[in-house]
PAVEXTI-658807 format. One record per residue: residue in three letters; x, y, z of N, C-alpha, C, CB in turn. Coordinates in steps of 0.05 Angstrom, whole numbers, padded with zeros to 5 digits, always signed. Glycine has a CB too. Example, Ala and Ser with C-alpha at 12.3 -4.5 7.8 and 13.67 -1.06 7.14 Angstrom:
2
ALA+00264-00114+00156+00246-00090+00156+00264-00066+00156+00226-00089+00181
SER+00257-00045+00142+00273-00021+00143+00258+00001+00157+00282-00012+00114
END
This chain:
119
MET-00442-00195+00065-00418-00180+00060-00394-00199+00058-00413-00160+00083
TYR-00394-00220+00075-00372-00240+00074-00369-00252+00046-00376-00262+00095
GLU-00392-00259+00034-00391-00271+00007-00379-00252-00013-00420-00279-00001
TYR-00386-00226-00011-00376-00206-00029-00346-00203-00026-00389-00179-00024
VAL-00336-00203-00001-00307-00201+00004-00292-00225-00007-00302-00198+00034
THR-00302-00249-00001-00287-00272-00011-00288-00275-00041-00299-00298+00002
LEU-00310-00268-00053-00312-00270-00082-00294-00249-00095-00341-00266-00092
THR-00293-00225-00084-00276-00204-00094-00246-00212-00092-00280-00177-00079
ALA-00239-00223-00069-00211-00233-00065-00205-00256-00084-00207-00242-00036
THR-00223-00274-00088-00219-00296-00106-00215-00287-00135-00242-00316-00105
LEU-00231-00268-00143-00228-00257-00171-00202-00242-00174-00252-00238-00177
GLU-00194-00227-00154-00169-00213-00154-00146-00233-00157-00165-00195-00129
SER-00148-00254-00142-00127-00275-00143-00126-00288-00171-00132-00297-00122
ARG-00149-00292-00183-00149-00304-00210-00138-00285-00231-00178-00312-00217
PHE-00143-00260-00228-00134-00240-00247-00104-00232-00243-00151-00215-00247
GLN-00094-00236-00218-00066-00230-00212-00053-00253-00197-00065-00203-00196
PRO-00050-00276-00210-00040-00299-00195-00012-00296-00184-00041-00323-00213
LYS+00005-00281-00199+00033-00278-00189+00033-00261-00163+00050-00264-00210
LYS+00013-00245-00159+00013-00227-00136-00003-00239-00113+00001-00201-00144
PHE-00025-00253-00118-00043-00260-00096-00050-00290-00094-00068-00245-00098
ASP-00040-00307-00112-00046-00335-00110-00026-00349-00091-00045-00349-00139
CYS-00036-00361-00070-00018-00372-00049-00001-00394-00060-00035-00383-00026
SER-00011-00412-00077+00005-00434-00087+00028-00423-00104-00012-00454-00103
THR+00023-00403-00120+00044-00390-00136+00065-00378-00118+00032-00369-00155
CYS+00057-00364-00098+00075-00351-00079+00093-00371-00065+00059-00334-00059
LEU+00081-00393-00055+00095-00413-00040+00114-00430-00056+00076-00431-00025
THR+00109-00433-00082+00126-00450-00098+00144-00435-00118+00109-00469-00114
GLN+00143-00409-00118+00156-00392-00137+00187-00395-00137+00149-00364-00133
TYR+00198-00397-00113+00228-00395-00111+00241-00422-00109+00235-00379-00088
GLY+00228-00443-00101+00241-00469-00098+00243-00477-00069+00269-00468-00110
LYS+00258-00500-00065+00258-00512-00038+00284-00511-00023+00250-00540-00041
SER+00304-00499-00034+00329-00496-00019+00325-00477+00005+00353-00487-00037
GLN+00342-00479+00025+00338-00463+00049+00340-00433+00042+00359-00470+00070
LYS+00358-00426+00024+00361-00398+00016+00335-00388+00003+00384-00394-00004
MET+00323-00404-00014+00298-00397-00028+00274-00397-00008+00292-00416-00051
ILE+00274-00415+00011+00253-00415+00031+00254-00390+00047+00256-00440+00050
ASP+00278-00380+00054+00281-00355+00068+00271-00332+00051+00311-00350+00075
LYS+00277-00333+00025+00267-00312+00007+00236-00312+00006+00279-00316-00022
THR+00225-00336+00005+00195-00338+00005+00184-00326+00031+00187-00367+00002
SER+00197-00332+00053+00188-00321+00079+00188-00291+00079+00204-00333+00102
ARG+00210-00280+00069+00212-00250+00068+00190-00238+00050+00240-00242+00058
LYS+00185-00252+00027+00165-00242+00009+00137-00243+00022+00165-00258-00017
ARG+00131-00265+00036+00106-00268+00049+00102-00247+00071+00103-00296+00061
LYS+00124-00241+00085+00123-00221+00106+00117-00193+00094+00149-00221+00122
SER+00131-00187+00071+00127-00161+00059+00099-00158+00047+00147-00157+00036
LYS+00086-00180+00040+00059-00179+00029+00038-00179+00052+00054-00202+00011
GLY+00047-00184+00076+00028-00184+00098+00012-00210+00099+00009-00161+00097
CYS+00024-00232+00092+00010-00258+00091+00000-00266+00119+00029-00279+00081
THR+00015-00263+00139+00007-00271+00166+00006-00248+00186+00025-00293+00176
ASP+00017-00226+00179+00018-00203+00197-00004-00183+00191+00046-00189+00195
TYR-00021-00178+00210-00045-00161+00205-00039-00131+00208-00066-00168+00225
THR-00014-00124+00211-00008-00095+00215+00011-00084+00194+00003-00091+00242
SER+00025-00101+00179+00046-00091+00161+00036-00080+00134+00066-00113+00156
ARG+00014-00090+00124+00006-00082+00097-00024-00083+00095+00019-00101+00077
THR-00035-00065+00079-00064-00066+00073-00067-00064+00042-00079-00043+00087
TYR-00088-00076+00032-00094-00075+00004-00123-00064+00002-00091-00103-00010
ARG-00128-00049-00019-00155-00039-00024-00164-00047-00051-00155-00008-00021
ILE-00188-00059-00052-00201-00066-00077-00229-00055-00075-00201-00097-00083
GLU-00236-00037-00093-00261-00023-00092-00264-00010-00065-00285-00043-00098
ASN-00284-00018-00050-00289-00006-00023-00281-00024+00000-00318+00002-00020
ILE-00265-00045-00006-00257-00064+00014-00228-00060+00021-00263-00093+00005
ILE-00222-00059+00047-00194-00057+00055-00187-00084+00068-00189-00033+00075
PHE-00167-00097+00056-00157-00123+00067-00133-00117+00084-00150-00142+00044
THR-00132-00128+00108-00110-00123+00127-00088-00144+00125-00121-00122+00155
THR-00091-00164+00108-00070-00183+00102-00070-00188+00072-00074-00210+00118
CYS-00052-00205+00063-00052-00211+00034-00080-00221+00026-00030-00233+00028
ILE-00088-00213+00003-00114-00220-00008-00117-00250-00011-00120-00206-00034
GLY-00095-00264-00016-00096-00293-00019-00107-00308+00005-00068-00304-00024
ASN-00106-00295+00029-00118-00308+00053-00148-00309+00052-00109-00292+00077
TYR-00161-00294+00034-00190-00293+00033-00201-00309+00010-00199-00265+00031
VAL-00184-00322-00006-00193-00336-00030-00208-00361-00023-00169-00342-00047
LYS-00230-00365-00036-00246-00390-00035-00250-00400-00063-00274-00385-00021
GLU-00258-00425-00065-00262-00437-00092-00287-00424-00105-00265-00468-00090
ALA-00283-00414-00129-00305-00401-00143-00307-00411-00171-00302-00371-00143
GLY-00296-00435-00176-00296-00445-00204-00324-00448-00216-00283-00472-00204
TYR-00343-00456-00200-00370-00458-00210-00381-00431-00221-00389-00469-00189
PHE-00376-00410-00205-00386-00384-00213-00373-00374-00239-00383-00364-00191
ILE-00347-00379-00241-00332-00369-00264-00340-00385-00289-00302-00371-00259
GLU-00344-00411-00286-00353-00427-00308-00382-00419-00316-00352-00457-00302
ALA-00399-00415-00296-00427-00407-00302-00427-00380-00315-00443-00406-00276
PHE-00409-00362-00307-00408-00335-00320-00400-00338-00349-00388-00317-00305
SER-00381-00355-00354-00372-00359-00382-00396-00369-00399-00349-00380-00383
LEU-00411-00387-00389-00435-00397-00404-00456-00375-00406-00446-00422-00390
TYR-00459-00359-00385-00479-00337-00384-00473-00317-00407-00478-00323-00357
GLU-00447-00312-00411-00439-00293-00432-00446-00305-00460-00409-00288-00431
LYS-00447-00331-00462-00454-00343-00487-00484-00348-00490-00440-00370-00490
GLY-00500-00338-00471-00529-00340-00472-00541-00363-00457-00536-00342-00500
MET-00526-00379-00443-00537-00401-00428-00540-00393-00399-00518-00426-00430
LEU-00563-00395-00388-00569-00388-00361-00565-00412-00342-00598-00377-00358
PRO-00556-00407-00318-00550-00429-00300-00574-00443-00288-00533-00419-00277
PHE-00597-00429-00287-00621-00441-00276-00643-00440-00297-00630-00426-00251
LYS-00663-00457-00294-00685-00459-00312-00700-00432-00314-00704-00481-00303
GLY-00709-00426-00338-00724-00402-00342-00708-00380-00356-00735-00391-00316
ASN-00720-00357-00359-00707-00334-00372-00692-00318-00352-00728-00316-00386
ILE-00681-00295-00360-00664-00279-00343-00679-00269-00318-00653-00255-00358
GLY-00704-00264-00320-00720-00255-00298-00725-00277-00277-00746-00244-00307
ASP-00722-00302-00285-00726-00324-00267-00701-00333-00252-00737-00348-00283
GLN-00678-00321-00259-00653-00328-00246-00653-00316-00218-00628-00318-00263
PRO-00640-00330-00199-00638-00318-00172-00622-00292-00172-00625-00339-00152
ASN-00631-00273-00156-00617-00247-00155-00588-00250-00148-00631-00229-00135
LYS-00581-00269-00130-00554-00272-00121-00535-00280-00144-00553-00293-00099
ILE-00544-00297-00162-00527-00305-00184-00522-00282-00203-00539-00330-00199
ILE-00542-00266-00207-00539-00242-00224-00520-00222-00211-00566-00228-00230
GLU-00521-00219-00185-00502-00202-00171-00473-00213-00174-00509-00200-00141
VAL-00470-00239-00172-00444-00251-00175-00434-00246-00203-00445-00282-00169
PHE-00451-00250-00223-00442-00245-00251-00434-00216-00255-00465-00253-00270
ASN-00449-00198-00244-00442-00169-00246-00415-00164-00233-00464-00152-00233
LEU-00410-00176-00211-00384-00173-00197-00361-00184-00214-00385-00187-00170
ILE-00365-00207-00226-00345-00219-00243-00340-00201-00267-00353-00248-00252
SER-00361-00192-00279-00358-00174-00303-00343-00149-00296-00386-00168-00314
HIS-00350-00137-00273-00337-00112-00264-00307-00117-00259-00351-00101-00239
ALA-00301-00139-00245-00273-00145-00239-00257-00150-00265-00271-00170-00221
ARG-00268-00163-00284-00255-00168-00309-00250-00142-00324-00271-00188-00326
ARG-00270-00125-00325-00266-00099-00338-00244-00083-00325-00292-00083-00338
ARG-00243-00084-00298-00223-00069-00283-00195-00078-00290-00228-00071-00253
HIS-00192-00104-00295-00165-00115-00300-00158-00115-00330-00163-00143-00290
THR-00177-00115-00347-00171-00114-00376-00164-00086-00386-00194-00126-00392
LYS-00174-00066-00372-00168-00039-00382-00140-00029-00372-00189-00019-00372
ASP-00129-00043-00353-00102-00035-00343-00080-00043-00362-00096-00049-00316
END
């Protein structure tokens, strides 16, 4: 379940970087004291560190802080998915020889992309 939650959060962050990417959030306003205060207010409103102020729901998962807190590096999976769409499988053999977990990850990526492209 933990893997599903972190991958879902990571994909959400990739599809909505202005909303959930921590580096974008922290550098968006600049470094003056006034802008640092603005960043702090924004982070508080998003529930970055406070577990009671805000919840987010993606599919059947309820996040009690900003989704950016759950993001992990998933570059390999996204690159592998891109190649998978072009017909290249990440492991030796045909589609039936691929590990079930990688096919689940690809289905999750495909579903997340469809959810964001139809909006």
